[in-house]
N, C-alpha and C positions, 0 to 999 in steps of 0.2 A: 426463623423467617421461612415462610413457604416458598419453594422453588419449583415452578411448574415443569422443570426438566428432570427432577429427581424422583425416581420410582418410590423411594421410601416416604417422601412427602405426600405423594398422591395416594399411595395405598392406605395410609392412616386416616384419610378423610372420612367423615360419616355424614349422614343427611343434615345434621344441625350445623356442620362446619361450612357448608357450601356458601352461605351468605357472608361468612367471615373471611374466607380465604380467596374467593374469587373476586376479581375487580368488578366494578359495576358496569364496564363496557370493554368491548374487545380491544386488544392491542397486539403489538408484535409478538406476544407470547401466549395470548389466549384467543381462541375462536369458539363461538357458540352457535349451536343449531337448535331451533326450537322443536318441541314435541309435535307441533302441527304439521311437520313434513310428512308424517304418517297419514294425515287426514286430508291434506290439500294436494298432494302429488298423485298423478296417475300411476307411477311406478316409483313409490317412496324409497324402496330399498336400492333400486338402481341410482336414484338421484343422491341418496345419502353416501352410497358406496363411492361414486365419483368425487363427492366433496371430501370424503376421508382420504382418498388417494391423493388428491391435490394438497390437502393439509400435510400428509405424511412427507411428500416431496418438499413442500414450502418450509415446514419446520425443520426437518433434517438439514436442508441447505441453508438455514438461517440461525443455527445455534440451539434449536430445540424449542419445545412449547407444549401447550395443552389444548386439545380438541375436546369440547364438552357437548354432548348430545342430550337434549331433554331440558334445556333451559332457554329463557327468552333472552332478548338483547341486553337485559340488565343483570344477567347471570342468575335469575331466580328461577327454580324448577316450575315447569308449566305442564306437568303431567307425566313426563317420562316416556320412553318408548318400549315396545314389547321385548321380552326377554328371549325370543327366539325368531328365527327366520325359516319358515318351513320346518325341515327336520333337523336344522342346525341350531345350536344355542347362538344367542347373539354374540357371545365372545368368540366362537369358532368362526362365525361369519365375518366378524371384524378381522380376525386373523388371515381369513382367506383374501379379503379385500387388500390388506396391506401387503400381502405377498406379491401383489402385482406392481409394486414399486421396485425399481432396480438401481443400485443394490439395496437390500433391506438392512436397516441398522436396528438399533435397540429401542424398545418401546414397552410400555406396560398398559394394561386395561384394567380399570376398576369400575365396578358397578355399584351404585348406591340406590337402595330401596328405602321406602318410607318406615323406618323403624320407631320414630318418636311421635308420628302424627303431627309434626309441626311443620312439614313442608308439603308442597303440592305435587306428590308423586302417587299416581294411581296404583291400585293393587295389581300385582303381576306385571308391573312395569318398573323401569329403573332409569336413573340418569347414568349415562356412561361417560367416563372420563378415559381419554386416550392420551397418555403422556409420551411425547417423542423426545428422546434423550439427545444431548448434543452428539453430532456424529463426526467421526474422523475419516469416513470413507466415501465422501460425496465426490462428485455431484449425484443426486438421486433423481431418477427419471420416473415420471408417472406412466401409466399404461396408455396414454395418448402420445407418448414419444416426446413429451415436453418436459422441461425442468421448471420448477416453480420456487418462489422465494416469498417470505413474508415482507410486505411493504406496509408498515404501519398495521392497521387493523385488517389488512386484505391480503389474500394469497394471489400473487400475480406471476405470469410467466417470466422467466429470467431470460435476460438477453445474452448474446454469445459471450460478451466480455465478462459477465458475471459468472457464467459457466466455467470459462477459462480460468478465472480467478480461484474458483473452488478447486479445480483440478491442481493449480499451482500450490494452494494451501495444503492440499493432500500430500503432494510431493515433498513439501517441507517438513511435514510431520511424520514421513516414513524414514526410519534410520537408514543411513547409507554407510556401510563400513568397508574398509579396505585394509591392506597391509603394507608395511614397509620393512626393510631391513637396514639396520644401522650398527655402527661401532658403539659400544657402550661408553657413555660419558665418564671420564675419569679412568677408564681402563679399555683403551682401544684395541686390545688384544682379545676382547670378548665380542661376539656377535649377538645382537639382540633382535628379536621379531617383534614388531609392533602392530597392534590392531587399533585403527584410528578411524574417527568419525569424520565423513566428508561433508556433512551438513549440520544444521543446528538441532536436529532431532536426535534425542538420546536413545541408545540401545539399552534396554533393561534386562537384568538377569541373563548375562551373557555366558554361554558355555563355549570354551575353546578346546577342541579335541583333536588328536592325531594318533593313529595306531601304526603309522608308517615311518616314524623317525629313525634314521640310520644309527648304527653303533656310535659314530662320532658324537652324535647329539645326545645320546642316552648314557654316556659314561658316568655321569653324575646324577642320573634320575632313573626312575623305573621305566620300563619299556612303554614308549608312547607318552602322551601328555594329556592331562585333563585339568582345566582351569576353570573356575567359576568366579565371576565378578558381578557386583550388583549393577554396575552402570559403566558404559563407555560412552564419552561425549567429547565435544571439541575441548573442554576444559580437563577431562580426565581420560587420556588415551591409556592403553595397556602396553606395557613393554616387559619382555622377559627374555632371559639368556637362553641361547640355543647351543652355541658352540664357541670353541677357541680357534683363533687363526693359527696356521702352521706355516713353516718356513719352506717346505718342499713344493712339488708341483701337484699336490693333492687336489683333486676336484671334489668340491662338496656336492653330495648327491642331492637331487630334488626330494622334496617331501611335501605332503598335503595336510592342510588344516581345514577342519570343519567348524563353522560357527552356527550356534543356535541362540536366538535372542528374541526379545518381544519389544513392542512399542508401547506408548502410553495408553493405547486403547486395547492392550493385551492380545494384540495380533501376533502371530508366531511367524518367524523368518528363519530360513536356513540358507547357508552360504558356504561354498567350498572354493578353495583356491590352491594353487601350487606355488611353492616357494623355491626360488632359484637364487641361492645366496651369491654365487659367483657372478651371475648376470646383473643382479641389482646393486652389488657393491663395485663392480668394475673388473677388468681383466688382470690388473696388478695385485689383486687381493692375496694370492698365495705367496707373494714376494715380500709382504710386509707382516710384521707381528705386533704392530702397534707402537705407540710413542715410548713406552716403557722399554720395549726391546731394543729400539734404535738408540736410545740414550746409553743403554749398556754396551752396544756395539761401538759407539763413538768413544766411550770411556776405554774400551779395549784397544782401539786404534790409537788413541792419545797416549796410553801406556806403551804401545809398541814404538810410536814415534820417539817418545822420550827415551826408551831404551836405545834406539838406533843412534840418537843424538849423543848419548853417553859413550857408546862404542866408538863413534867418529872422533870424539874429543880424545879418547884414549889412544887411538891410532896416531893421531897428530902429534901427541907427546912422544 
């Protein structure tokens, strides 16, 4: 099924496909501009450029869509538009126009000329299709400092609440990671470092690195640590052992961890933080060795008490 937000679907279209894959009327995913814009406008390229900028903002802020130039209101080619604007190719000119939208997201440009003589596209002209992909980095502002959205078959200015909603949606799709220190479940004599997600956005292809781990933490591993995991999310946090508890007054040294990861839009994030084991687990950390050690100490005490009781009975006799 043809998807107007997918570059591969757009790029495979030929002249004979236009009447099959484009709907007969504009909707929230399709906008058409007639070839007559070059004949009826005093500044046709300026007018078309403004319409493309508004369409880019509107489609990116509304899930993507397809802007088609050179067809009538029923999606039928009506002559096409010129292949160049001054010294620029039409494709380069469109790139320049779209660069006026901030921020700029993904899009594709596809030109269709009359190769089968079965459509109304004049020689040295073409129908241009500009496909705007679904964006994860909105809201997108046009060069008139306004934000636009698709409202049915029209591109309309977005109100303040809609713009804030796009900001909020972007925040929810940006991974937020943090770290915690805990005792290992089932063996509280081991300290674990955890990398956890703070929101519903998953971090993809996460790299956890440190080249500053102290000797206590590296006694059972190579110097430093480098871990690669495919995903960290609310459902799939990452925990790994870093050291054992001790009974003396040893102060665990601070160490740094660096994270590198991606979001679902393949944007890269880097994050560094310092781990303070004693501060995060509490001031009595060095006085404890975990439940297993406490049980052994209680057994020792019980044996000593039993020995004293036996000695007392012997004295009384």
